[in-house]
N, C-alpha and C positions, 0 to 999 in steps of 0.2 A: 816299451821304451828302448831305444837303441842304447847300447852299452856305454857309449861315450869314449870308447877306445878307437880313435880315428883310423889307425891302420887296419884293425880287424873289420870295422864297419865298411871301409873302402874296399877291402878284399872281398867282402860279401857282395858288394855292388858289382865288382869285376866278375865274379862267378855267375851273377844273375843277369848280366848285361846281354841285350840282344846281339851285341857284337861278338859274344863269345863264339869262337870258330868251331862249333860242334854240329852245325847244320840243323838246329831246331826248327828253323823256318820251313823246312821241307816236309814237316809232319803235322797232320791235323788230329791224329789219335781218334779216328772214326768220325770226326765232325763232317768231313767232306761227304761221306755216305749219308749221314743224318740230314744234311742240307738237300742232297739230291732226292731223298725220300720224303722230304717236306716235314721231317720231325722238327727241324730247326728252319725257320723262315723269316724271322724278324728279330728286333732287339729283345723282346720279352722271352721268346723261346731260346734265344742265344744265352741270355742270363740264366734261364732255368737249366739249360744243359751244363753250363759252367759251374753253377752252384751245386747242381746235383752231383757231378763228378767230384768236386772239391769235398762235399760233405759225405761222400760214400768212399770210393776207392782211395783217394789221396789221404783222407783223415784216418781211415781204417787200415791202410796198408803202408803207403809211402812215408807218412810222418813217423809212425812207430819204428819202421825199418831204418829211416834216417837216424833216429835216436840211437838204435842198437849198433849201427855201423859206425857212427860217430864215436861212441864209447869204445868200440872194439879197436878202431884205429888209434884212439887216444891212449889206450892201454897196451898197445902192441899185441893184441889178441888176434893173430892172423887166422886161427881156426874159426873164430866167430865171424870174421870178415867173409871168409869163404862160405860159411854156412848161410849167413843172411843174404849174401849175393845170390847163391843158388835158390834160396827161398823166393827171392823176388823174381828171378828169371822164370821159375816154375809158375809164378802167379800171373804172368803176362799170357793171356789165353788166346792170342792169335799170332800167326807167323809175323805179321807186320809189326806188331807191338814188340815182339822179341827182337826183330831186326833193328827196330828203331833204338831200343836200349843198347844193343851191341855197337851199332855204328856211332852213336853219340858218345858212348863210353870210350871207344877206341880213340876218337878225336880228342876227348877231354884228357885221356891218359897221355897222349902225345904232348898236349899243351902243358899239363902239370909237370911232366918230365922235363920239358924245355924250360919251365920256370923254377927248376931246382928241387922238385919233390921226387926223390929217387924211387920211393915206394910205388909210384905210378907206372914205372917203366915196364915191369913184368906183366901189367894188365893190357898192354897195347895190342896183343895178339890173342888173348884169352877168348875163346869162342862163346863163353857164357858171361862175359863181363857186362855189368849193368851200369847205366849212367849214374844212378843214385850212389852206387859204391864209390865212384870216383869223385862225385860231388861231395860226399861225406868225407873223403880223404882230404879234399882241399879245405873244407871247413874245419876239420880237426887239426890239420897242419898249421893253419893260420889262426888257431885258437878262437874260432867264432863260436860263441855260446849256442847250444842246441836249439833254444827257442828262437833266436834270431836266424839261425840257419834254416829252420823250418819255415819261418815267415817268408824268407827270401825264396825258398824252393816253391812254395805255393804261389807266391807272386809271379815268379818266372813262368810257371806252368800256365797260370791264368792269362798272363800277358800274351803268351804264344797262341793260346786259344782265341783270344780276341783278335789278334792280328790275322789269324786264319779266317775268322768269321767276317772280318772286314772285306776280305777278298771273295769269300764264297757266298755270303747271304744275298747281296752285299750290304755292308753297313758303312755309315760315315765315320770319319775320325772322331767327331765329337761324341757320337753314340758310343763308340768304343771306349772312350774315356769315362762316360757315364757308367757303363758296365763295370769297368775296373774300379770306379769309386764305390759301387755297391759291393764288390768283392772285398775291398779293403776292410769294410765293416765286419766281415765275418771271419777273416783269416785268423786273428788272435784266438778266438773261441775254438775254431777248428783245430788249431795247433795244440791248444791246451788239452782238448779231448784226445787227440792222437797220441800225445806224449804220456797220457795216463793209462793207455791200454796195456794189459798184460799179454803175454805171448799167445795164450789161447783165445784172446779176443780179436786178434788181428786177422785180416783176410780181405781178399778182393770181393767187392760188393757192387759191381756195376756191370752186370751181364749184358745190358743194352749196348754198352760201349764195345764189349767183346764181339757181339754179333755184328755191329756196324763196322768194326775193323776187319773182321773176317770176310764180310761181303764186299768190302772195299777192294779186296784183293783182285776181284774179277769185274769191278766196275768198268764200264765201257770207256769213259773219259775221266781223267784224273789230273789234278794239279799237284796233289801231294802224294807222298810215299806211304802215308798211313791215314 
């Protein structure tokens, strides 16, 4: 259930909007290679790809890290912010995935700084800045509860994957909406699981995506940067 605090809910919509000027549309996170290799070739395999990554790496890594970063920003614990940012950077296991994190993070840092969040400014040129670190800063600054921030983050990721699949597979717009409707049903449970994980239970658990992203670097023709 959305918190009922309109400004906070609307700020979350702003952070998760496809219009957010961070260049997310340019990245497929390995999906382009998966399509070219026929791992993903229709609506069913697209749904399996998206649900698989949501239930593995995003639940086991991104959501618990978002929680820790959100708490660190909220309490002014800069040491923990740096630690968990570096942890995430080290967990992205291809050059393309690390470059995606950095480029989107720098864009979001510039935007948040322009919107009056001064803490974002020093992250504009950090070579190891991760997008999730700046996303968590925005959600913390605007006092968005962590469960809602996590729902929004998973939704944003899934929506971008569907938009990529519509171009690559290709799929129709209605099919894309059906996939997103299926994803909506599982996001709350995945977030609850991710938020319950202890530090030693976190980790990247999608080696197939890492392989796809690494091989995408030398793919002959590409629409996307990852």
